[in-house]
N, C-alpha and C positions, 0 to 999 in steps of 0.2 A: 593310402587313401588320398585322393586329390583335394585341392583347395575347394571349398564351397563358398558361395556367396548368397545373400538374401535375394529373393526374386520378387519383383513388384509388377502390379498390373498397370495398364494405361491410366487408370484413375489415380493410382498412387503417384505415377510420374507427373500428372497434372498438378497434384497437391504439392509435390516436392518442388516443382518448377514455378508454382504459383501462376499457372495458366489454365485455360479451359481444356476440357477433354477434346474439343474439336481441334485445338492447336496441336495437341499431341498426335492426333490422327493425321493432321497436315504434315507434321514433321516426318512421320513414317512414310508418307507418299512422296514427299519432296526431296528428302535427303537419302542418298544411297548408303551413306556411312552410318545412318541411325542403327543402333544395336539391333541385331536380329533376335527374335524370340528365343529364349533359353529353356522354355518349358510351357506348360499349360496346354491349351487346345487352340485350334484355328480360330474359333470364335471368341476365345478368352485367353490370349497369349500372356505369358509371363516373361519379364525381362530381367537380366542380371543387374542388380542395383549398382554394383561397382562400375559396370560398363556404362550405364545411363549417367551416373554422376560424372564420369570422365568425359562423356560426350558433351554434357552441359557445360562443364568447366572449360573444355576446349573452345567453346563458342562464347566464353565470357558472359554466360547468362547471368543477369543480375540477381536472380532468385535461387541460384544453385545452393544446395543445402550446405550449412556449416557442418563441421565434424560432430558437434553435439546434436544437430538435427538429423544427421545420418544415423547416429546411434539411436535416437528416439524412433526413427522410422524402422530400423532393423528390430528393435524391441517390439514394436507394434506388430511386426510380421512374424515374430517368434510364436511357436505353438503356445496356446494359453496354459499358464502354469503359475501358481501362486508364489513359489519360492525362487523364481528365476533371478530376481534382483538380489536376494540375500546370498545367492551363490556367486554373483558377479561382483558385488561391492568390494570384497577383499582384493580382487584383481586390480582395482583402481590403485590401491596403495602399492601393490607389487609392481605395477607398470610405472608408477611415478618414480620408482627407484632405479629405473633403467635409463640408459642413454638413448638419445633420439635414434641413432643409427642402429642400436640393438633392437629397439622396438620395431623398426622397419623390417629387420630380418625375421623377427618372431612372427610378424603379421604375414610373411610370405611362406611360413612353414605349411606343410600339408596338414590336413585335418587331424590325423592321428597324433603327430608330434605336437601340434598346437594344444590339443586337449590334455596330453600328458604334462606339458609344461605348465598349463593353467592349474591343474590339480596339485602339482608339486608346489607351485608358488602360493596357492591358497593355504595349503597345509602348514607351510612355514610361518604363517601369520596367526596361528591358533592362539598364541598368548597375547596378541595385540588386538585382534578383531573378533568379536563374538561370533561363534558358530563357523568360523573360517575353516576349521578342520572337517566340517560336515559336507563341504562342497564337493560335488562330483559332477562331471560334465559328459554330455552325450554328443552324438554327431550333430543334432539340431542346434547345439550351442555354438558351433564353430563360427557361423556368420556374425553373430552378435559379439563374440569375443574379439574378432578382427575389427569390428566397428568400434568397440571399446578401446582397443589399442590405438587405433588411428585418432580417436577423440582425445585420449591422454597425450598422444604425441603432438597433435596439431592444435588442439584447443585447450589443453590443460587438464590436470586431474580433477580440479574442482568442478569444471563443466561436466565431466563424465559422471562424477559423484552425484551431482544435482539431477541429472537425467535419470539415473537409476533410482534415486530416492523418490522422485516424482512418480515414476511408474509403480513403485512399490506402494506408495501412499494412496494411489488411485484405487487400489484393490483392498488395502488393509487399513484404511483410515479409521481412527477411533473417535467417538463423539467428544466434543468439548476441547479438543487439542488444536492449537494453532502455532504456527511458526513465529518465534519472537523476532521482531525487527532488530537489525543490528544496532540502530541508534538507541533503542530501549535497552539492549544488552549492555551497551557502553555505559548508559546512565546507571543501571543497577549495580554494575561492578564498581562504579566510582563511590558508592556508599561504603565500600569495604575499606578497612585500614590498609595502608601501603605495605604493612608487614605481613599480609596474608600469604601463606605458603601453600595450604591445602584447601581445596574447594570441592564440594559435592553438589551435583545437580541430580535429584532423584527422578526428574522427568526431563531428561536431557534433550530429547527431540533431535534437532539438527546440530546441536552442540554450540549454538550461538552464545549462550551465557558462559559456558566454560571457556570458549575462545576469548570472550571479553575479559575473563578473569586472568588469562595469561598476560594481558596488557597491563594488569596491575601487579605483575610479578609472580603470580601463582605458578608453581611447577609440579604440584601433585594434584592431578585431576581425576575425579571419580564421577562416573555417570551411570544411570540406569534408565531404561525406557521400556515401556510395555511392548512396543512394536520392534521386532528384531531388526527390520530394515533401518529404523531410526537409530537403534543402538549401534549398528554397524556404521551408519553414516556419521554419527557423532565421533566414534573412535577414529575413523579414517580422516575426517576433517581435522581433528585435533592433532593427529600425527603429521598431517601435511602442513599445518600451521606452525607447529613448534616441535621439531623432531627431538629436542632435548627434554621435553616434558615427560613426566611419568604418568601415562594415561592408562586408566583401568575403567572399562565400560562393560556393563552386563545388560542382558535382555531379561525382562521380567517385570512383574507388578511390584513396585517399591513398597506399597502398603501391605499387600498380602504375602509377598515373598521377597523380603528385603535382602538384596545381594550383599549388603555390608552391615550386618546386624551389630557388630562390635566396633564399627568405625566411628571415630570422632574427628572432626576437622576444624580448621580455623574459621571456615565460612561455608554457608549454603546459599546458592542462587537457584531459584526455582520459579517456573511459570506453570503451575499445576493445571490439570484439566478442569474446566468450569462445569458446574451444575451436573455432576455425575452422581446418581443415586445408588447405583450398584457398585459401590466401592469396597464392600466387605464389612458393613456395619455389624452384622450379627457375628461373623467369624472373629472380629477384632474387639468384641465388647469388653474384654478384660485385658486388653493389651497394655503392657507397662509403659508404653510411650504416652499414654493419656494422662500425663501429670496434671494437666489443667482442667480435666473433665472429659467425659466421653463425648466425642463429636456426634451431633445429631445426624440422622440419615440424610437430611436435606442440606447439610453443610459440610461436604467433603473437604472443602478448603481448610476448615479448622483441623481436620486430620493431618493435612499436609503441613500446616503450621507447627503442630506438635511433633510430627515426624522430623521436621527440620531442626527444631530445638533439641530433640533427642540425639542428633548427630553432631552437635556442636561441642567443642571444648568450652570449659567455663570462660565467660567473657567473649566467646566467639559470636559473630554476627550472621544473621540470615536476612536475605532480602527476597520477598515473594511478591509476585504479581497476582492480584486477586480481584474478583468482581466486587462492586460496591455494596451489594446486598449483605455480604459478610460483616460489614461494619455496623449494621443496624438491625439485622433480622433477630426477632425475639428469641428464636430457638437457640441462638448462640450467645445469649447475654451472659450466662454464667461463666463460660470459657473466656469471653472478652474481659469480664471482671477479674478473673484470676490472672490473666496475662498482664493487666494493668496493675493489680495489687502486688504482684510479685516483682514488677519492674522488668519483665521480659519484653514488653512492647515499648520500644523507644520512639518510634515515629510512624506516622501514616501520611503518605504523599498522594494527593489527588491529582490525576492526570487528565488532560482534556480528552473528550471523546474523539476517537479516530486515530489515536497513536498506535493502536494494535488491535488485532481481531479479539472479540467482535467489535467492529468499528463504531457501532452506535452507542456503546457503553463507555462512560468515563471511568476507566479502571483505577485501582489503587495500588500503591506499593506499601507493603508493611515491612518495617525494619525492626528486627527483633535481636535481642542479645541474651544469651544464656546467663542467668544470674550466677555470680560466684558465691560459693558457700561462705557465709559469714560476711559477705560484702555489703556495702551500704546500698540501700534501695534508692533508685533515681527518684527525685521528687516530682517529676512531671513527664508528660508525653508531648512530643513536638508534632504539630499538625501543619502541613504545607498544602496550599491549594494552588497548583501551578496553572489551573484553568483560569484563575482570576487575571493572570497576566501582569504586565508591568508596562507603563507608558514607554513607547518607543520600541517595544519588543513584541513582535507578532509571530509567535510560534504556532498558533492555532492552525490546524490543517486547512489548506485551501482545496476544495473539492475539484478534482479534474474529472475525466470521463469515467474513471473506475477506481482510482486509488487516492490516497491523501498524501500530501507532502508536509513533513514536519521539520521545523527548524530546531533540531535536537540541541544544538549548542546553546541557544537562548533558553530553552526549557531547563536544561541541566544547570545553567548559570543560576537561575532563581532557586531551584531545589537544593543544589549543593552549597550555595552560599549560606542558606539558613541552617542546613545540617551541620556545616563546619562550625558555625558560631555556637550552635547548641551543644555539640559534643565537647567543645573547648571549655565552656562554662555554662552548664545547664541552668544554674540558679540565676545567672546574670543575663540570660538571653533576653534581648530586647525585641518585643513583638513587632511584626510588620502588619499593621491593620489590614485585613482583607486578604493577606497573603500567607503569613506564618504566625503561629501563636503557640507558646508552651503552656499547656493546661495542667494544673496540679492534678495528681492522680486522684485525690479525694473528690475533686469536682467532677470527675468522670464516672464515679461509682454511684450513679443514681439508678432509677428504675429501668432505664433503657441502655445505659452504657453505650451510647451512640458514638462511634469513632469516625464519623464522616467528616473529612477535612473541611468541606464547604460550610458545614454548620458550626464547626469549632473556631474557624478563623473569621467568621462574619463580624462586620463592624458593630461595635457597641457605641452608645451615645458619647462616651468619653473619647472615642477614636476619631470622631467626626470634626473636621476643621470647617467651620462655617464660611470663612473667607474663600477657602479652596473650592467649596461647593458652589458659592456664588460665582466665582470665576469660571468654573466649568459650565454653569448654567448660561452665563453670558456668552461664552464661546459657542455653545450649541445654538443659541438664539441668533448670533451673528451668521453662523453657517446657514441656518434656515432662511434668514432674510436674503442672503446671497443667492440661494437657489430660487427664491421667489422672484427676485429681480430678473434672473436669467429667464425664468418661465414667462414673465411679463414681456420681455423683449422678444422672445421667440414666438410668442402667441400673436404677434402683429401680422395679420394676413392682408393688409390693405393693398399690397402689391399684386394680389391675385384677383382675377376678375372672372365673373361668370360668363358663359357663352349661351347663345340661344338654344343650341342643341349639342349633344355630345359629339366629339370628333369620331370619325370612322377611321380607325387605324388600319394601315396596311402593315402586317406583321410578318416576322420570320421566326422560326424556332432557333434555339441555341445550336441545334444540330446543323441547321442551314448556315448559320453564322460561322460555325467552326469549320465547315467545309470550305467556306469562302475566305478563311484566314482572318476574319474580323475578331474572333475570340479563340482561345484555347481552353480546354476543359480537363481538369485533373481531379481524380478522387483522392480523398485523404488516405493516410497511412493504413496499411494492413496490420493485423494483430501480430505481436511478437510471439515467439515460442513460449509455451506456458511456463517452462522451468526457468526462464530468464526474467520473468516479471518481478518487479519490486526489488531487484538486486541493488545493493549500494555500490555503485561504480563511480569512482572519483575522476574519471576522464572528463575533459571539457564537453564532449558530446553528450554525456549523461545529464548535464545541467542545462542543455539547450531548451529553450521554451517551446511549448507545444500548445496550439490552439485546440480547445475542446468545444463541444456543442454548447456547453453552459456559457462559455466565454462569449459566443455569438449571441445567445439569448439575452445575456445580461449587458452586452455592449462593452465588455471589459477587454483589457489586454490578455495575451496568452498567459494562463495561470498554471498549466501543467509543465512537466519536464520529461525528458526522455526516460529518466530513472524511475519516475513514479506513475507513468501511464503505460499501458500495455501496447505500445505501438512498435512496429517494425521500422526503425528510423531510416533504414536504407531505402524504403519505398515511399517515404513521406515527402510531399511537395514542399518546397521552400517558398515562403511568402515574399512577394515583391510589393513595393509601393504601387497602389492602384489596383491590386487584386480585389475581386469580389469574393467573399467567403460566404458560402451558403450552407445552411443546415439541411441534411437530407432526411432527417426525422423531425417532423414538425409538431409532434404531440406536446401539449402543455402550452404555457404562456411564454412571452419573450420575443425578442427580435428574431427574424429568420435569416437576415443577412447583414453584413457590414462591409465597408470598404477599408482595406488595409492602408495605413499611411507609412511614412518613413520609419517611425518607431516600431512598427510591427515587422518590418522587413528583416528576414533572416530566421524568423520563427518557423517551426514545422507545423504541418496541418494534420490533425489527428483523425480519429474515427468519425464516421457519419457526417463528414464535411466534404464539400466540393469547392475547388478553386476555379473561378471563371476569370481568365486573364484577358482583358480587352486590349485591342490595338488602340493606343490613345489617339492616333491620327484618324480613327474611324468611329470609335465608340467611347462615349463618356462613361466613366466608372459609376458615378452616382446615378446617372440616368439609368444605367443597366440595373443597378441594385434596386432602385425604386420600382421599376416595372416588373422585375423578376419576382418580387415578393408580394404582388397583389393577391388578394384572396381568390379572385377568379383564375388567375394564372396558376397558382398552386393547386387549386381544385382540379384543373385539367391535366396536371402532370404528376399526381400522386395516387398511390394505391393504399388501401387500408382505411379503417374508420377511426378507431380509438387513437392509434398511432399511424400517422400518414407518412409513407415512404416516398421520397421524391425521386422522380426520374428526370434529372435536370435537362437532358437533351430535348425534352418536350416543352419546356418553358418557351413562351413567345415574347418577342420584343418588337415594339413599333419601329418602323424604318423612317427615321427623320434625319434631316441635315444635322451636321455636327454642332452648328451654332445653336440650333433649337434644342438639341440634346442637352447642351450645357445649361440652358435656361431651366429646363426641367431638372437637371442634376442639382443645380443650386437649391431649388425648392425642395427636392427630396432630401438633401443633406440637412436642411433646416428642420424638416419633419423628424429625421433621425435624431438630431440634437435635442429637439423638443421632448421626444420620448425618453432620452437619457436624462435630461434635466428633470423631468417629472419623477423618474425613479429616484434620483438623488434628493429631490425635495421631499418625497415620501419618507425616505430613510432619515433625512435630517429632522423632519417633523416628529418621527417616532423617538429619535434620540433626545430631542428637546423636551418632549412630553415626559419621557422617563426620568430625565434629570430633574425636572420640576417636581415630579411625584416623589422621587427619592429625597430631594431636599426638604419638601414639606413634611413627609412622614418621619424623617430622621430628626427633625427639629432644627436643622441648619437654616431653613428658610421659614418665614411665617408671613401670613397675609398682612397687608397694611390696614389702617383703619378705614380707608376709602378704596376698597378693591375695585378694579376695572370690571365693568359689566361684561360678561362673556357674550359673544354673538350667538344667538339662538340658531339651532339647526333649522333648515327649511321644513315647513310642515308637510305632511303627506299630500295635502291638496296642492301646494305649490310645486312639489316634486312631480306630481302627475301632470300639471299644466306645463 
């Protein structure tokens, strides 16, 4: 049987090369060596994917597909089949154990030999990868197996594994399940003692938590996941990460069909699915795991809590990522009370919103310890609110165009500092007002048994330092006055004069100026492949700053990075001093453009932005930015109603001498600075008002005997006039 390769249409080639369909048609007519059709019809020809990739690579095409992208394309062209990924995942591990030159030879085998080798390799992994022995391969699988081998050889086994898992999850995703960020996995594992040897994750997903446990020294790893592709992914990932670890992963529902019913381990790490009602409430009504009470139907997380405790050795720890409703929902009150009363609940850590999916919810970490028979009951429960922050440490996520960036080291520092002090001497733990507090178990056993950290660590009157409050209020007042002075200076318009009639501009479009060489126009970066988004890459390129649409609207520096925004860095324009950055989607409020300065230089430009780079000898940058963003200009160059999409080449600019451009540019820059100062003043006023309100209501500040009369707001009549 000869070698086979995936076949692609002209439309697929345009997607692979990131060009238009018309460009592909032009290539076919212009280049005699362009690959000839390998199948299809005259009106809809098909081309050999390998031949097309080789042709693009020979011309150093900048968008030629990476090995992982080629695998993704070949998978998409594979005949629709639900279990294709579960049959292929074991081959990733098998290929990772082969030398590079051996993989090259295997990829060149004819189809029959290749398929036999693949089936034999998968069968040998039946003890290590779930369902590996069930894999069988047909002629249609040969192209994707070759692409997989090339991906492992040239891109690495982890890239191939992620591509397969992404394909599998697209068709088999379960509700309420999310991939745990690696930073969060690192934090959760740090709550475990260093002596931890065996760890279980009953919802192991991609294996992030178990991989984090290996960094704490764990060598016996157990996992189970409802989705077969996730169970396989976890097993292969762990074996790739630490070949010496004892890895046992099974597929199945841990609550309804526990694969490890008699197993007890040193620790459990778990990020269970959220808000799942069909978790087996009726079937498990009399399950022996419910030591602390039968979990309500609407609180599946409390079933996972007790499942984790049931698998622990006495004094073993469990760390679970849970939604905040479990801490206060009335239906779970009795179970929470038993967890506190028995000493099983040791700590609850409140996380800022945005550290993990679902991003809009401030999730909690519950730290539990299985009580030892006859052991002393812990006198208190530790509550930590990391969302409160600490002066000088800003780990709260900054919103980019799509994802959030979290300073995990700073967040972990606060959480682990308090946890370490508490575990060393619970009775002597010194509270950190507003951040961490050890609450006596008896004080928690009220009618609500509310375990929300933000409520338990809130400041009490005894925690408030009046002098510190007064100093904070004074600082916020000084900041506000500084912004007011800036506004007063910028609001001086005396150097601007009125004219008898509006000037009649002679204008040119950006397209005209571009053709004449006065400006160049570049669109922001394209989207990165789906399976590479949000990966934690420690290379210098991953930390490179990226401008987002929000940065332009708010007038701030670039807030995104390559690692946390879904951009294709290779296609992203690099900012230079004097560039004009435009938003191409103008819905909502905020600035539409800004001029980059020397501090912005070197940043990349993300989605929905355009870089207009003027020739400084012909066009003044601030003059250009000012005229490009007028309401009339945008109205004539945008489509859409609610969200306006800009067509930048249609924007018009007056044709003026450079000296006059610079006079206008100076005025436009002052207008820009005025808007930024106004935003800063509004924020400072809100901060000052909140500080005053907090000081007055907490008792740290009190009115004098002769309070200053507040200025009355203007009446309705004066506002109308």
